[in-house]
C-alpha positions in Angstrom: -17.2 22.4 -29.2 -13.7 21.2 -28.6 -12.9 17.7 -29.8 -11.7 15.8 -26.7 -9.8 13.4 -29.0 -8.0 16.0 -31.1 -4.7 15.4 -29.4 -4.7 11.7 -30.3 -2.9 10.8 -33.5 -5.2 9.5 -36.4 -3.4 6.2 -36.4 -3.8 5.7 -32.6 -4.5 2.0 -31.8 -8.0 1.0 -30.6 -6.6 0.5 -27.1 -5.5 4.1 -27.1 -9.0 5.4 -27.8 -10.5 3.1 -25.1 -7.9 4.2 -22.6 -8.6 7.9 -23.4 -12.3 7.5 -22.7 -11.5 5.4 -19.6 -9.4 8.2 -18.3 -12.0 10.9 -19.1 -14.6 9.0 -17.2 -12.5 8.2 -14.2 -11.5 11.8 -13.9 -15.1 12.8 -13.4 -14.9 13.1 -9.6 -18.6 12.7 -8.9 -19.0 9.7 -11.1 -15.8 8.1 -9.8 -17.0 8.6 -6.2 -20.4 7.2 -7.0 -19.1 4.1 -8.8 -16.5 3.2 -6.1 -18.3 4.2 -2.9 -22.1 4.4 -3.2 -22.4 0.6 -3.7 -22.5 -2.3 -1.2 -18.7 -2.1 -0.5 -18.3 -5.0 1.9 -20.4 -7.4 -0.2 -18.7 -6.5 -3.4 -15.3 -6.9 -1.7 -16.2 -10.4 -0.4 -17.4 -11.4 -3.9 -14.3 -10.1 -5.5 -12.2 -12.1 -3.1 -14.0 -15.3 -4.1 -14.2 -14.5 -7.8 -10.4 -13.8 -8.0 -9.7 -17.3 -6.8 -11.5 -18.9 -9.8 -9.0 -21.1 -11.7 -10.9 -21.5 -15.0 -8.5 -20.3 -17.8 -11.2 -18.3 -19.6 -12.2 -16.5 -16.4 -8.6 -15.8 -15.6 -7.7 -14.5 -19.1 -10.9 -12.4 -19.5 -10.4 -10.9 -16.0 -6.7 -9.9 -16.7 -7.7 -8.5 -20.1 -10.3 -6.2 -18.5 -7.8 -5.3 -15.8 -5.3 -4.3 -18.4 -7.9 -2.2 -20.2 -8.6 -0.1 -17.0 -5.1 0.2 -15.7 -1.5 0.4 -16.8 -0.7 -3.2 -15.8 2.8 -4.2 -16.6 3.7 -7.9 -15.9 7.2 -7.8 -17.5 8.8 -7.9 -14.0 6.7 -10.8 -12.8 8.6 -14.0 -12.0 5.8 -16.0 -13.8 4.5 -15.7 -17.3 1.3 -17.6 -16.7 -1.0 -17.3 -13.7 -3.4 -19.7 -12.2 -6.1 -17.1 -11.4 -6.7 -13.4 -11.1 -5.6 -13.6 -7.5 -2.4 -15.3 -8.5 -1.7 -12.3 -10.8 -2.6 -9.8 -8.1 -0.2 -11.3 -5.6 2.6 -12.0 -8.1 6.2 -12.2 -7.1 8.9 -10.3 -9.0 11.9 -11.6 -10.9 15.1 -11.8 -8.8 16.9 -8.4 -8.9 13.8 -6.4 -9.9 14.1 -4.2 -6.8 17.3 -2.9 -5.1 17.3 -2.3 -1.4 19.3 0.5 0.2 21.3 -1.1 2.9 22.7 2.0 4.6 22.2 1.6 8.3 20.7 5.0 8.7 18.1 4.5 6.1 14.5 3.3 6.6 13.4 2.0 3.2 10.0 1.9 1.5 8.2 -1.3 2.3 6.4 -1.3 -1.0 6.0 0.3 -4.4 3.6 3.2 -4.2 2.7 6.8 -4.8 3.4 9.1 -1.9 0.3 10.7 -0.4 0.4 13.1 2.5 3.7 12.9 4.5 5.8 14.8 7.0 5.4 15.4 10.8 2.7 14.2 13.1 2.0 17.4 15.0 0.5 17.0 18.4 -1.1 13.7 17.4 -2.6 15.0 14.2 -1.8 14.2 10.6 -3.5 14.4 7.2 -5.1 12.0 4.7 -5.5 14.8 2.2 -5.0 18.6 2.3 -7.6 20.0 4.7 -8.6 16.5 6.0 -6.8 15.8 9.3 -7.3 12.8 11.5 -6.0 11.8 14.9 -3.2 9.2 15.1 -4.9 7.4 18.1 -8.0 6.9 15.9 -5.9 5.1 13.4 -4.0 3.0 15.9 -7.1 2.3 18.0 -5.8 3.8 21.3 -3.7 6.6 22.7 -1.2 4.3 24.2 -0.7 2.3 21.0 0.0 5.6 19.1 2.2 7.3 21.7 5.7 6.5 20.3 4.8 8.3 17.0 2.8 11.2 18.3 5.3 13.8 17.2 7.2 11.6 14.8 7.2 11.4 11.0 4.9 9.5 8.6 4.6 8.7 4.9 1.4 7.5 3.2 2.1 5.1 0.4 -0.8 4.3 -2.0 -0.6 1.2 -4.1 -2.7 1.2 -7.3 -4.3 -2.0 -8.5 -1.6 -2.5 -11.2 1.3 -2.3 -8.8 3.4 -5.0 -7.1 1.4 -5.8 -4.0 3.9 -7.4 -1.6 5.4 -5.4 1.2 8.8 -5.8 2.9 10.7 -5.0 6.0 12.0 -1.4 6.0 15.0 -2.2 8.2 16.6 -5.0 10.2 14.6 -5.6 13.4 11.8 -7.6 14.9 8.0 -7.7 14.4 6.7 -7.6 18.0 3.0 -7.3 17.8 0.1 -7.0 15.3 -3.2 -5.3 16.1 -6.2 -5.9 13.7 -8.9 -3.3 13.6 -12.1 -4.3 11.7 -13.8 -1.6 9.6 -15.3 -0.5 6.3 -13.9 -0.8 2.8 -14.1 2.8 1.4 -12.0 3.5 -1.7 -8.7 5.1 -0.8 -8.1 7.0 -4.0 -7.4 10.7 -3.9 -11.0 11.6 -4.7 -12.4 9.7 -1.7 -9.7 11.0 0.6 -10.9 14.6 -0.2 -14.5 13.7 0.6 -14.6 11.1 3.4 -13.4 12.4 6.8 -11.1 10.1 8.8 -11.2 7.6 6.0 -8.2 5.6 7.1 -9.6 5.3 10.6 -12.9 3.9 9.2 -11.4 1.2 7.0 -10.2 -2.2 8.0 -6.5 -2.2 8.9 -3.7 -3.8 10.7 -0.9 -2.2 12.8 2.4 -3.9 12.7 4.7 -2.9 15.6 8.3 -3.3 14.7 11.5 -2.7 16.8 14.5 -1.8 14.8 18.0 -3.1 15.6 19.1 -0.3 17.9 15.8 0.0 19.7 13.7 2.5 17.8 10.1 1.6 17.2 8.5 1.8 13.8 4.9 1.0 12.7 3.5 -0.1 9.4 -0.3 0.3 9.0 -1.7 -1.5 6.0 -5.2 -0.2 5.2 -7.7 -2.2 3.3 -10.1 -0.7 0.6 -12.9 -1.6 -1.6 -12.2 -5.0 -3.4 -9.1 -5.2 -1.1 -9.8 -6.5 2.4 -7.4 -9.3 2.9 -3.8 -9.1 4.3 -1.5 -12.1 4.6 1.4 -11.8 7.0 4.3 -14.3 7.1 4.8 -13.7 10.9 1.2 -15.0 11.6 -0.3 -18.2 10.4 -3.6 -16.6 9.4 -5.3 -14.4 6.8 -6.8 -11.1 8.1 -10.0 -10.4 6.2 -13.5 -8.9 6.6 -14.9 -12.0 8.4 -11.8 -12.7 10.5 -13.3 -14.1 13.7 -10.2 -14.2 15.9 -8.6 -11.9 18.5 -7.6 -8.4 17.6 -4.3 -8.4 19.6 -1.8 -10.8 18.0 1.6 -11.0 19.7 4.4 -12.3 17.6 8.2 -12.4 17.6 9.7 -12.5 14.1 13.2 -11.4 13.3 13.4 -9.7 9.9 16.1 -8.2 7.7 15.8 -5.2 5.5 14.0 -6.0 2.3 12.6 -9.3 3.6 9.1 -10.0 2.5 6.5 -9.5 5.3 3.3 -10.3 3.4 1.0 -9.0 0.8 -2.3 -7.4 0.0 -4.8 -9.5 -1.9 -5.2 -6.6 -4.4 -3.6 -3.4 -3.3 -4.3 -0.5 -1.1 -2.3 1.8 1.3 0.5 1.5 3.8 1.3 4.3 6.2 4.8 4.2 7.7 5.4 5.8 11.1 8.7 6.6 12.8 9.4 8.3 16.2 10.7 11.9 16.6 14.2 12.4 15.1 13.6 10.6 11.9 13.5 12.7 8.7 12.1 12.2 5.2 14.6 11.2 2.6 15.3 13.5 -0.3 12.6 13.3 -3.0 9.9 11.9 -0.6 7.0 14.3 -1.2 3.3 14.1 -2.1 2.9 12.6 -5.6 6.3 11.0 -5.8 6.5 7.4 -7.1 8.7 5.1 -5.0 9.8 1.5 -5.3 10.2 -1.0 -2.6 13.7 -0.7 -1.1 14.1 3.0 -1.9 15.2 5.3 0.9 12.1 6.6 2.7 13.4 8.2 5.9 16.7 8.7 7.7 17.3 7.5 11.2 18.6 10.1 13.8 22.0 8.4 14.2 24.7 8.9 11.6 25.3 6.0 9.3 28.5 4.1 9.7 31.3 4.7 7.2 31.1 2.9 3.9 28.7 4.9 1.8 25.7 3.6 -0.1 25.2 -0.1 -0.3 22.5 -1.8 -2.3 21.3 -5.4 -2.6 18.6 -6.9 -4.6 15.5 -8.1 -2.8 15.0 -11.8 -2.4 12.1 -13.1 -4.5 
């Protein structure tokens, strides 16, 4: 029988052996799906929301230690070196200058760090969550009229892992005009679940942020919640969207934003789907599996950029 650890050096640290077995277990698709979906998802998510707010130092330290064991958590870019709670660590801000924002006028930038999932064209109102798993754009947006501007446009799915920076930012100068909140489930949104659960994004809790770029083009950002991750804080609205949110689903707002400005954050991490109307094209290097950082070029607008070449600025903390 082949030794599964034979590729590890004899002097590998204990953490290396633990991470190896962690990875071996998590790659077992049936087990992964069972552990992350065949459980009381909503109840566990609400519990995690309360538990993460506990400010006891030993609870905080033990929780972050376990988190580090199961992920590649890197806190070297965080603006703080000590956190009040697990939640405080999840929603951490970055040091000034940790992200650069592409300021070219013809560029729509990534609103967050993430791993690119399915992306490309919305063809006759249909797009994909994973290969062979299509869904209808109107099911995601909640109505045909709400989805109409992007029916044959472009989209990019950005998956945030639990260890990533969880705040999201404006992809261009413009105005947030409206937010629609759609209640739903909390299925895991990892690649294993996306290959097994049809219309997963349309089943989960989500918000739709309607944005109008300077120049008039509409853009939409759709943050999708997941298991353990069902709270979204938006700066343009004085409320927290969560599983027990009792208020109205249609939330008009009028917030002028600049490219790279922080819009809000996930409580833990999940998925953001970016939609643009026909004429927008994916930026070079944007393809399934690519890792992107907030502020990186995501799409190009139809109009030519003004003279001046590439401009970058660092994101405000």
